N, C-alpha and C positions, 0 to 999 in steps of 0.2 A: 504493499498500498504506499501511494505518495503521499506525506504526511506534511501538508503544508500548514492546515488548520490548528485550531489548540483542543485539547481534549479539557471537556469539561466532567469535571469529578463532584457530583454531588453526595453529601456528603463526608466532606474532605476534613473534617476534625474526628472522624470515627476510628473504629478499629481497622477496617479495610480501607477505607475512602483514603485517610491519612498514610497509610502503607503505598497504597497504589499510586497517589499523587507523588508521593518521595519516588518510587522506582520509575516512575515517567521521565522526573527531573533529571534524578541520574541518568538516565538514557539521552537526554539533550532534548526532551520535547516539552513543548508550550505546556501548559497548566493552567486553567482557569479552576481555582480552589472556591468550591460552592457552598456557604452553609449559611444559618439563618442570620448570623452577624457578621460575614463575612470576613471571618476569622483569616487572620495572617499566617502564612505556610513559606519558608524562606523557599526562595525560588520561584514561586506563584503568585500570579494574580488574585488577588482575593475579590469575590462577587457575592453578593446577599442572594440568597435564595431559599424560598419557603414554598414547600410544596401546596402549600394551600392558600397560599398569597402568588394568585396567577400574576399581578403586577411584574414580580420579580422576573418572571419567566424569560421576556424579550432581551433584557442586558444580559441575564447567563449565558445566555444561547449566542450573543455575539462572536462571531468569527468563530465558533465552535464546531469541527468537523466529527469528532466522536464524543462519546457519554459513558461515562460511569456513572451505574444507577445504582443507590443505596434507597430502597423502599422506605417510606414514611414509619417511623418506629411505632408500635404498637396499634396502627390502623386495621381492622379486620376487613377494610374493603380497599384496599390501595388503588385498587385499578382505577377508581371513582376519581383520584386525583393525579394519578399516573399517564391515564389515556390521553388526556386533553392533552398535558404538556408533550409528549412524546409524537402527538400528531403535529403540532406546533414546532416541535425539534424537526421533524422530516420535512416541513415547508420551509425552513429555515435556511437548508442543504445541510443538515446532520447525515452523514455516510454511514457510521456504525455506531451501534449501541450494545454494551454488555450489561447484562443486569445480575445484581448479587440474588438470588433468593435462596431455597434452602433444599438441601436432599431430600425433606422429608416431604415437599411440596412439588406433586408431576406438575405438568403442563397441562393447565385445565383445570387444576385442584383450586383450595379453598385459597384465600387472602393472595399473595401475590403469582400465584398458578396462572391467574386470566391475564395476568401482563403478559407472564411468558409465553403464554397462547398467542396474544395479540404482535408479539414483536416480530417475528418473522413477517409478517403482513405490511409491519410499518417500516423496516429497514431490509436493502439487500444486504448487508451485512450486519450479523449480530452474534451474540452469545448469549449464554446464559450459565451462570456460575452457579452450582448447587452443593455446596461446601457441608459437609456434614455439622456437628456441633464444636464450635470455636473452643479449641485449649482455654482462650483468655477469658472465657467464660469462668475461670475459677481466679482470676485477678481482679482487681481495681472493684467497680461500683455493682457487680453482679450479684444476683441473691446467692449463689454458691460462695463465693470470694465473704460476703457478708458472713454467711452462717458459718463459715470455716473460721473466719477471724472471731465471731462473736460466742461461738457455742461449739467447735469443733465437731462440728457435723454438715453432711452433706442430705440435703431431703429430695427424695425423687419419688414418683410414681413406676421407676423404670423395671423392679425387681431384680433380675438377675440379666435381665437384656443388657445386651454390647453394642458400643457407638464407637467408631474409628475418629475420634477427635482428631480436627485438623488445625492446623499453626495457622494463623492471620497472617503470618508472614507468607505460608504457602499458597495461599488467595491471593493474596496481591500479586504474589511474582507470576501468577497465572493468570490475572485481571491485566497486569501491564501486557502480557504476551498477546492476548487476545485482540485486546486493543490496539498494537500496534503491527504485529506481523501483517505482512503482505498478502494473506489470504485468511479473512475471517473462518473461524470454525463453522458459522450458520449452523450451529447445533447446541445442545444442554449437556454441561461438563461435571460429570458427578465426581466432587474432591473430597478425598479424606486422607485420614494421616496412614500412618505404616501397618497399623495393627488394631483389632477391636479389643474394647477395654469394659469391662461392666463399672458401676460406679462402686462397686466394694476395691476393685482393681485400684481405681483412682484414688480412693480412700488410703490405701495401703501406701501408694506411692506419693502421696501428700505428706502422710505421717512420717515415712522417713525423709523427706526433703527437709520439714519445717522443724523435724525432731520433737514433733507433741501429736497427741493421739487426735485423728481424725477417723471418724465413722462417716460408713453410710447408714441412715435411717430411711424403711422402706415407709413409704406413704400410700392410701389407695388414690383411684383417680378422683375421686370427690374432695378428699382430703388434700391434693396437689391443687386443684381447681380452686377452692376456697382460700388457699393461703396465696395465690398468685394474684384471686381477685382483689384483694387488697392493695395491691400495687397496680393494677392496669386495672383497663376496660373489662367486664365479665365476658366477653363473647370472645376477645381475644386472649386471657387466661381461660378459657374453656377449649379452645385451640390448644395450647401451649400443652396443658394436662390429658388431653388426647393424644399429642406426640409423644409424651413420656411413656401414656400407655403402649402405641405402637411397639416403641423398643422395648417392652418388657414383652413383646409378642415376637421379638425377633426381626423388627422390619429393618434397625439400624445395623445389623451384624453383617459387615459386608467392606470391603479393601477395595479400591481402585488404583489402576497405575496413572492416573489423569496428570497428575503433578508431576511425576518422572518424565511422561510423554510429551508434556507442554513444555518444561522448563528447562531440561535436562539435567535435574538431579532430585533424587529422594525427597518426600518429606519428611518433615522432622517427627519425632515419635514424641510419644508424650514427658517420658523419663527425662530428657533431653531438656523439654520446653522448661519442666516443672525446676530443674536445676538450674535453668540459665533464669528465668522469670518470677518463679512461683513466689520466693520472699521479696523481691521489689513490689510486686503486684499487689501482695497483702498489704505491703505496709503502705502504697499511695492513693490506693483508692479511686483510679483513674475511669474514668467514665468511656464507655464506648459504644457504636451504633448497633448493635444488633442482640436481642434473646433466641431469636428463630434458630438460629444458628450458633 
């Protein structure tokens, strides 16, 4: 792909957005870093963008050739706000769009699955990234990180189900390639780490890393839904609790070679991630752009 315009990175202050923007800048690409407060990112042009304020769309799209799309967090129907923006982006000359979705949400599924389904008809060059659950969910401001810090416990409704947790650095590395390679994937890419682990396994690794006891406590679907409802809209909480239930049924017990195939290097494992990030992440309480993954 001949890159002449900029890449508009939506959610540029979040977990994957910030890493994707940095990776693009490092590779010499122009980046417009979009966030609600037009936060500054070294090497990028800050632009104000709010999914719920169409008045911000035009300025954000000015000069953009490619898009990295992080859906609005916590919205059970992101298509309602995303699709009008994407139609406007196409009319403005955007050629390629890369959407962050989730391994748990298929094309045409609930939430961002509707945006996934529409993307191929809106852009000739596109990709949907469907990562498994983020390793970063155990750091910063995430519910798991808080419960580990405060109570030494991880609460889920996943039972003994396993997840191939993936590092956000690996997600961003794939995002950079799908945004800048000469040929767009024109497909959805399922991204995982190298091994599937239960939350009991995660609790063991966290215990060893932090040198203090951390246990996995199993909740019912209803208990998990009610716990999440205290933090977010009820419909979204029910969807997330349902994802935990699906994990218990084996829905996420899989690994893929996508990170290796796209980036040329293997994905990082959870133990390596924990040794590198967990202590720091537990201390700093940083926020991030995702829960669904």
